[in-house]
LOTI-298341 format. One record per residue: residue number from 1; residue in one letter; chain; x, y, z of N, C-alpha, C in turn. Coordinates in pm, 1 decimal. Each point is the difference from the previous one (the first is absolute). Layout:
// residues N
BARO   seq   type   mol         nx         ny         nz        cax        cay        caz         cx         cy         cz
BARO   NUM      A     A          X          Y          Z          X          Y          Z          X          Y          Z
...
// end
This chain:
// residues 66
BARO   seq   type   mol         nx         ny         nz        cax        cay        caz         cx         cy         cz
BARO     1      M     A     2966.5     4407.9     1312.3       -3.2     -101.0     -104.5      -50.2       65.3     -128.5
BARO     2      T     A       70.4      -21.5     -106.8      -39.4       59.5     -127.8     -116.8      -77.3      -60.9
BARO     3      A     A      -61.6       59.8     -101.3     -111.1      -66.1      -69.0       45.6     -131.8      -61.5
BARO     4      L     A      120.3       -1.6      -56.9       51.4     -122.5      -60.8       22.9     -107.6      106.4
BARO     5      E     A       55.4       39.4      113.4       22.1      -96.4      107.6     -132.9      -57.2       49.6
BARO     6      K     A     -101.2       84.3       10.6     -132.8      -46.0       41.5      -56.7      -97.5     -102.7
BARO     7      Q     A       16.1       33.1     -127.6      -50.7      -86.7     -106.8       65.2     -137.6        7.6
BARO     8      V     A      131.0       -3.1       22.9       72.2     -126.4       10.2      -50.6      -81.0      119.0
BARO     9      K     A      -19.2       64.8      114.1      -47.4      -69.6      120.0     -142.3      -53.5      -17.5
BARO    10      V     A      -86.1       78.7      -62.6     -136.8      -46.7      -24.1        2.0     -120.8      -92.9
BARO    11      K     A       84.4        3.4     -102.0       12.5     -114.4      -90.3       46.0     -123.9       76.3
BARO    12      E     A       96.1       16.7       90.8       49.3     -113.1       79.7     -110.8      -58.0       87.9
BARO    13      V     A      -77.0       87.7       62.6     -109.8      -45.6       85.8     -104.2      -76.6      -82.1
BARO    14      L     A      -37.3       55.1     -115.0      -98.0      -68.3      -85.1       52.5     -134.3      -47.3
BARO    15      S     A      127.1       -5.4      -35.2       58.7     -125.9      -46.6       -4.8     -105.6      108.9
BARO    16      R     A       32.3       38.8      122.9       -6.6      -94.7      111.5     -143.9      -45.1       24.1
BARO    17      Q     A      -92.6       93.7       -5.8     -141.1      -32.9       21.9      -45.7     -104.4     -101.1
BARO    18      C     A       32.4       20.4     -125.7      -38.7      -96.7     -104.1       63.2     -136.3       26.1
BARO    19      G     A      125.8       -0.9       35.5       71.2     -124.9       22.2      -51.3      -78.5      119.3
BARO    20      W     A      -43.1       69.9      105.9      -47.7      -68.8      119.8     -132.2      -69.6      -22.7
BARO    21      Y     A      -92.1       65.0      -67.1     -131.9      -57.6      -16.2       -0.3     -119.8      -93.3
BARO    22      G     A       61.3       15.6     -114.1        2.4     -108.6      -96.3     -129.5      -17.9      -76.4
BARO    23      K     A     -109.4       41.7       58.1     -129.2       -9.2      -66.5      -65.5      136.8        3.9
BARO    24      C     A      -30.9       51.1     -115.3      -49.7      137.3      -10.6     -127.0       26.2       80.3
BARO    25      H     A      -87.7      -96.7       11.9     -128.7       27.1       64.6       12.4       35.8      147.7
BARO    26      Y     A      119.2      -13.8       60.3       22.6       43.7      137.7       51.7      143.7        7.7
BARO    27      C     A       30.7       59.5     -112.1       65.2      131.0       -5.7     -101.2      114.8       -1.8
BARO    28      D     A       37.2      113.1       60.2      -86.3      118.9       -1.6      -15.9       58.3     -140.1
BARO    29      F     A       90.1      -34.3      -91.5       -5.4       52.3     -136.5      -65.3      -97.8      -97.6
BARO    30      F     A      -62.4     -103.8       52.3      -69.0      -98.1      -82.5     -126.4       60.6      -59.8
BARO    31      A     A      -22.4      -23.7     -127.1     -123.5       43.4      -65.5      -25.8      -92.8     -117.7
BARO    32      N     A      -87.9      -95.6       17.4      -18.4      -99.0     -106.1      -67.6       55.9     -124.3
BARO    33      E     A      -49.2      123.4        5.4      -54.6       61.2     -121.5      107.1       76.8      -77.0
BARO    34      D     A      120.7        9.6       58.0      109.5       73.1      -63.3       61.5      -83.5     -112.1
BARO    35      N     A       76.7       66.0      -86.6       73.3      -72.6     -104.3       91.6     -102.6       64.5
BARO    36      T     A        4.1     -118.8      -56.3       85.7     -105.2       55.1       74.4      -69.1     -112.6
BARO    37      D     A       96.7      -78.2       40.9       71.5      -82.7      -96.7      -39.8     -146.4       17.6
BARO    38      G     A     -112.9      -22.5       67.5      -45.6     -134.8       26.1       50.8      -55.5      131.9
BARO    39      E     A       91.0       73.4       65.0       55.0      -46.3      127.2       -8.8      105.8      108.5
BARO    40      Y     A       33.3      123.6      -33.5        2.5      107.0       99.5     -116.6       95.7      -21.1
BARO    41      F     A      -61.3       41.5      107.8     -113.5       92.4       -2.2       41.1      121.2       82.8
BARO    42      C     A       63.6       97.4      -61.4       66.8      105.8       74.3      -36.5      138.7      -53.6
BARO    43      V     A      -47.2       88.1       89.9      -38.0      134.7      -42.5      119.4       95.5       -9.1
BARO    44      I     A      117.8      -42.8       41.8      115.9       90.2       -6.0      106.5      -50.0      -97.3
BARO    45      R     A      -45.2      -45.3     -114.5       93.8      -37.0     -106.3       66.3      125.8      -55.4
BARO    46      D     A      121.2      -16.5      -50.7       68.8      114.7      -59.6      -38.9       14.2     -147.3
BARO    47      S     A       63.1       92.9      -69.8      -36.8       26.1     -139.7       27.5     -118.5      -92.1
BARO    48      E     A       86.4      -92.0       43.1       29.2     -120.5      -78.5      -83.8     -119.1       47.1
BARO    49      N     A      -98.2       27.3       87.1      -93.1     -101.4       50.7       64.6     -100.0       96.1
BARO    50      R     A      113.0       39.4       62.3       66.0      -87.1       97.2      -56.6       25.4      139.4
BARO    51      V     A       -1.3     -103.8       83.5      -40.4       13.5      140.0      124.3       27.8       83.8
BARO    52      P     A      -15.8       52.0      122.3      114.0       52.4       75.1      119.2      -91.3       20.9
BARO    53      F     A      -17.6     -129.2       13.7      117.3      -82.5       26.1       73.3      -42.7     -125.9
BARO    54      Q     A      -54.5       29.0     -116.8       65.6      -39.6     -123.7      117.8       90.5      -32.0
BARO    55      H     A      103.2      -58.3      -58.8      120.5       74.5      -33.9      -32.1      116.9      -93.3
BARO    56      G     A       55.1      115.8       29.9      -21.1      116.8      -83.6     -123.5       81.1       33.0
BARO    57      Y     A      -73.4      -37.9      105.2     -120.2       73.5       38.3       31.7      148.6       20.2
BARO    58      D     A      -81.6       86.4      -56.0       21.7      144.6        7.4     -112.4       65.3       78.6
BARO    59      I     A       25.3       26.1      128.2     -104.5       54.8       84.7      -45.3      137.5      -45.8
BARO    60      A     A       90.4       78.3      -58.0      -38.2      134.3      -45.1     -112.5       -7.4     -102.9
BARO    61      S     A       11.0      -92.2      -94.1     -106.1      -11.0     -101.9     -125.2      -64.1       56.9
BARO    62      A     A       13.9      -79.4      104.4     -116.7      -60.4       63.0      -81.5      101.6       78.5
BARO    63      M     A       64.3      106.9       46.1      -66.0       96.3       85.9      -60.8      117.0      -75.5
BARO    64      I     A       15.9        6.0     -130.5      -59.6      108.5      -77.0     -151.6      -13.5        5.9
BARO    65      S     A      -66.4      109.9       32.2     -144.6       -6.6       15.0      -71.4       -3.7     -134.2
BARO    66      D     A     -124.2      -44.7        3.1      -81.4      -11.8     -121.7      -33.7      137.0      -55.2
// end
């Protein structure tokens, strides 16, 4: 599996995870001290501040280390 294929699969898994829970506080990536938009509390937002299930989510930019 190529790096791109892995990235796509990880994005799919994260998207499903977000969709199943429906409420962020049940998620392993929940962090209420993190930047939020008033609804989502997510430590793996991408560079455009989107959470994984939102259209256009870019996992590559979300995974860049500090």
